[in-house]
C-alpha positions in Angstrom: -215.7 -30.8 79.4 -219.4 -30.0 79.5 -222.0 -31.1 76.9 -222.1 -27.5 75.6 -218.4 -27.4 74.7 -218.6 -29.2 71.3 -221.5 -27.0 70.3 -219.6 -23.8 71.3 -216.5 -25.1 69.4 -218.7 -25.7 66.3 -220.3 -22.2 66.6 -216.8 -20.6 67.0 -215.6 -22.5 63.9 -218.5 -21.3 61.9 -217.9 -17.7 62.9 -214.2 -17.9 62.0 -215.0 -19.5 58.6 -217.7 -17.0 57.9 -215.4 -14.2 58.8 -212.7 -15.5 56.4 -215.3 -15.8 53.6 -216.4 -12.2 54.1 -212.7 -11.1 54.2 -212.1 -12.9 50.9 -215.1 -11.1 49.4 -213.7 -7.8 50.6 -210.3 -8.5 49.0 -212.0 -9.5 45.7 -214.3 -6.4 45.8 -211.2 -4.2 46.4 -209.4 -5.9 43.6 -212.3 -5.4 41.2 -212.4 -1.7 42.2 -208.7 -1.3 41.5 -209.2 -3.0 38.1 -212.0 -0.6 37.4 -209.8 2.4 38.3 -207.0 1.0 36.1 -209.5 0.6 33.2 -210.5 4.3 33.4 -207.0 5.5 33.9 -205.8 3.5 30.9 -208.5 5.0 28.7 -207.8 8.5 30.1 -204.1 8.2 29.2 -204.2 6.2 25.9 -207.7 7.1 24.6 -208.3 3.4 23.8 -209.6 0.4 25.6 -207.2 -2.1 27.1 -206.6 -5.2 24.9 -204.9 -7.4 27.6 -204.1 -7.6 31.3 -200.7 -6.1 30.9 -202.3 -2.9 29.5 -203.9 -2.4 32.9 -200.9 -3.4 35.0 -199.2 0.1 35.1 -202.2 1.5 36.8 -202.5 -1.2 39.6 -201.6 -0.5 43.2 -200.5 -4.2 43.6 -199.7 -5.1 40.0 -198.5 -8.7 40.6 -201.6 -9.9 42.5 -204.1 -8.2 40.2 -202.2 -9.3 37.1 -202.2 -12.9 38.5 -206.0 -12.7 39.0 -206.6 -11.5 35.4 -204.1 -13.9 33.7 -205.3 -16.9 35.7 -208.9 -16.2 34.9 -209.9 -15.8 38.6 -211.2 -12.4 37.6 -212.7 -12.4 34.1 -212.3 -9.0 32.4 -213.9 -8.0 29.0 -211.1 -6.5 26.9 -211.3 -4.2 23.9 -214.4 -2.4 25.1 -214.4 1.4 25.4 -216.8 3.5 27.4 -218.5 4.5 24.1 -219.3 0.8 23.5 -221.4 0.7 26.7 -224.5 1.9 25.0 -226.7 0.9 28.0 -224.6 3.1 30.3 -221.6 2.3 32.4 -223.7 1.8 35.5 -225.7 -0.9 33.7 -222.9 -2.8 32.0 -220.7 -5.5 33.5 -217.0 -5.1 32.6 -215.5 -7.9 34.8 -216.6 -10.6 37.3 -215.1 -13.2 39.5 -214.8 -16.5 37.7 -217.6 -18.4 39.4 -220.1 -15.5 39.3 -222.2 -16.6 36.2 -222.8 -20.1 37.6 -223.0 -19.4 41.4 -223.4 -15.6 41.7 -220.8 -13.3 43.0 -219.1 -10.0 42.6 -219.2 -8.1 39.4 -217.5 -4.8 38.2 -219.6 -2.4 36.3 -218.2 0.1 33.7 -218.7 3.0 36.1 -216.3 1.3 38.6 -218.9 0.1 41.1 -218.8 -3.4 42.4 -221.9 -5.4 43.3 -222.7 -8.9 44.4 -225.3 -10.5 42.1 -227.1 -13.8 42.2 -226.6 -16.2 39.2 -230.1 -15.3 38.0 -229.4 -11.6 38.1 -226.2 -12.1 36.2 -228.1 -14.1 33.5 -230.3 -11.0 33.0 -227.4 -8.5 33.2 -225.8 -6.6 30.3 -222.2 -7.5 29.6 -219.7 -5.2 27.9 -219.1 -5.9 24.3 -217.5 -4.3 21.3 -220.1 -2.5 19.1 
C-alpha cells in the first residue's frame, strides 16, 4: 500500500457520500413536485384546498411514500390554502418544504409547483401560504 492509498480512499468516500446526498435531494425534489401536482389536481377536481394529507393521496404516483413524508412531518405542507389565497402569486408563495428547511435551508415547493433550494436566510424572508 502506498502513502497515497488512504488519501484516495478518503476522496472516494467523499464522492460516494456526496453522490448519495445529491440523490437524496433529487428524491425529495421529485416528491415535492408530485405533492405540488397532487395539490393542483385536487383543487381542479374538488374546487377546494386540501385539508389533510389523505386528500392529496389519490393524486400521488407513489401514495404510500408521499403520504408517509407528509404524515411524519418530513415534508411540511400548508393545508387549507387555495390558489386564490396566494395573493402574492403562486410563484412567490411557499406551499411546502422539507422539515429542516427553515433552520438549515433546503428544498421548498411553491404554489406554482416549482421546487427550489433556499438558504435559511432566504426562507426567513419568503412568503408562506396562509388562509386569507
